[in-house]
N, C-alpha and C positions, 0 to 999 in steps of 0.2 A: 157442473156437469155439462159436457158438450151436447149441443142439439144434434138432431138427426142430420141436418144439412151440413153441419160442421164435420160430422163423422164421415159422410159421403164425400165431402170435399177432401178430407185428409186421405180417405181411401183412394180417390182418383189421383191425388198427388203422388202417393206411393206407387200406384200403377204406372204413372208417367215416368217416375224415376227408374223403375224396373225396365221399361221399354227403352229408355234413353241409354242404358248401359247393358244392352243385350250382349251376352258373351258370344265369342266366335265359336261356332261349332267345330269341334276337333275330336277325332277318334284317337285313342291311345292304345298302343301295344306295349304292355308292361314289360319290365325287365326279365321276368321269368318265362315269358311266352316265346315259343318257337313256331313259326308258321312256314309251311312248305306248300307252294302253289301260287295261284294268282290272287293278289290283293287289289281290290279296286273300290272306289266309292265316290260320293258326291259331296264330301266335306274334307277339310284338312286332316292330315294324319301326323301323329307323333309316334316315332318308333323308338322304344326303349329296350326292346328285346331283339330277336333275330328273325329275319325273313329270308327265305330262299325261294326264288321263282321269279315272278314279275310283279311290279307295283305300278298301277295305273290310276292316277288321280288327276285327270285332265281338268284344267281350270281351277285347281286348288294347290295348296302348299303341302309338301312332304318334308318333315323335319326328322332327321336321324339324330337322336340324342347322343350324349357322350358315351353312354353304355350301349347304344344301338349298334347292330351289325347287320348289314344287308348284303346278300349275295344274289343280286337280281338287277335286271334292267328297270330303270325308273322313268316314268313318263308323267310329268306334272307341269303346272304353270310355274311353280317356284319350288326349288329344292334347297334346303339348308342342311349342311353336313357338319355335325359335331363329332360323330363317331366314325365307323369304318364302313366303306361301301366298295364292293367289287362288282362292277357291272357298268353298263352304259347309261348315260343320263340324257334324256330328251326333255328340255325345258322350254316352254313357250315364252317365258319372261326372264327369269334369272336363276343362276346357280350361285350359292354362297357357301364357300368352304371355309369354316372357321379354323382358328389356329390349332386346335386339337384334332381336327378332322382329317380323314384320309380317303382318297378316291383313286381306285385303279380301274380305269375304263375310259371310253371315248365320250365326249361331251358335244351336244348340239344345243345352243342357247342363244338368246338375244343379248344377255348381259351376264358377266361373270365377275365374281369377287373371290380372291384367294388371299387369306390373311397370312402374315408371316408365321412360319412354323407349320403351316398346312402342307399336306402331301398330295400331289396330283401327278399320276402316272397315266399317260394316254394322250390322245389327240383332242384338240379343242377347235370347234368350228363355231364362230360367232356370226349369227345371221342378223341382217338389218331388220329393224322393226317393220311390221306390215305397213304402217303409216308412211315410213320413209320410202318403201317400195312403191306405194301408190303415188307419192309426190314425184319420184323420179320417172315413173311411167308417164305422168302428166307432162313433165318437163320434156321428155323425149318426144311426146306427141306434138308439143308446141314447136320443137326444133325441126321436126319433119315437115310441118306445114309450110314454112317459107321455102323449103327445097322444092315443093311442088310448083311454086310460083316463079322460081328462078329459071335460068336458062335450061335448055334441054340437058339431060344428064350426060356427063362425060364418064370416062372410066375411073376417074379419081373420086367422084361423088359417091358411088356405091361402096367403095372401100371405107370412106369416112362414115357413112351411115351404118355399115356393118360393125365398125369399131364402136360406135355409140350404142348400138343395140346390144352388143356383147358386154358393155361396161356394167 
């Protein structure tokens, strides 16, 4: 028969195993559910039913399942489309449209993946990552410093500086 110390050690080991494999929190909208209005939250969302309105999950993932249907603008960190979406997508990280997915709407994202067979109707705007923007601003600042030490400005230097700033 195991001693009390062995029982407590086994108990603590099982607790460690549970915390090591903590499931990702994700809300689910089932197949038979229809939601009209604004849906927002602070965890990831899986949509198996229908949503009409707006979907706002900043900092989290929104997945539209193969039976899911969304007639809404979606704002999230990451959007994965397996079903049907009619609305604009604002993604701070990436948009992934799988082969069976369909999107009719405009997209603003940092990264996009569209598999063969997927449907995308609308405009796509890919933004640079914030880190790249910060690096380019630092590089522009370094380029501007030598100009201050150079000869007095001529009419050509401001044009070059304007072109660099607009890039």
